[in-house]
C-alpha positions as semicolon CSV with decimal commas, in nm:
position;residue;x (nm);y (nm);z (nm)
1;M;-11,717;-3,798;11,781
2;T;-11,448;-3,596;11,765
3;G;-11,323;-3,471;11,423
4;I;-11,015;-3,705;11,506
5;D;-11,223;-3,979;11,518
6;N;-11,395;-3,890;11,210
7;S;-11,090;-3,851;11,053
8;K;-10,936;-4,211;11,115
9;L;-11,333;-4,316;11,019
10;L;-11,300;-4,152;10,710
11;H;-10,912;-4,252;10,634
12;D;-11,001;-4,615;10,731
13;L;-11,306;-4,603;10,475
14;R;-11,088;-4,491;10,189
15;S;-10,856;-4,802;10,258
16;K;-11,127;-5,035;10,263
17;C;-11,268;-4,910;9,948
18;S;-10,916;-4,917;9,763
19;S;-10,851;-5,251;9,885
20;L;-11,185;-5,360;9,695
21;K;-11,171;-5,162;9,413
22;S;-10,790;-5,347;9,362
23;A;-10,923;-5,682;9,440
24;A;-11,219;-5,639;9,177
25;E;-10,987;-5,507;8,923
26;L;-10,757;-5,821;8,996
27;Y;-11,019;-6,088;9,012
28;K;-11,047;-6,144;8,644
29;D;-10,670;-6,277;8,636
30;C;-10,728;-6,525;8,894
31;S;-10,738;-6,905;8,869
32;P;-11,052;-7,062;9,004
33;A;-10,894;-7,116;9,333
34;E;-10,772;-6,757;9,352
35;K;-11,102;-6,585;9,305
36;K;-11,238;-6,816;9,544
37;E;-11,027;-6,680;9,788
38;M;-11,046;-6,312;9,634
39;L;-11,427;-6,306;9,676
40;A;-11,389;-6,403;10,044
41;L;-11,141;-6,099;10,077
42;M;-11,397;-5,893;9,901
43;N;-11,692;-5,982;10,095
44;S;-11,444;-5,953;10,426
45;A;-11,383;-5,548;10,298
46;A;-11,742;-5,503;10,192
47;A;-11,859;-5,597;10,541
48;E;-11,582;-5,382;10,744
49;I;-11,708;-5,118;10,469
50;A;-12,079;-5,102;10,597
51;K;-11,931;-5,134;10,956
52;L;-11,737;-4,836;10,907
53;L;-12,091;-4,646;10,674
54;G;-12,298;-4,732;11,004
55;Q;-11,998;-4,545;11,248
56;L;-11,989;-4,284;11,018
57;E;-12,336;-4,269;11,009
58;R;-12,384;-4,247;11,370
59;T;-12,136;-3,927;11,363
60;A;-12,339;-3,699;11,155
């Protein structure tokens, strides 16, 4: 993978981590229904983070 591709992976990783952090901070103030939806979003972000880490690992 090229440096440009690596930069995009790192950018995407930072973005997903930031989204996950924001969701975790908002979680405590959510209603029970919103918490369920927020957990689904956090699980999705976490899965994407794991995928990006795997891609990044393959470039190392």
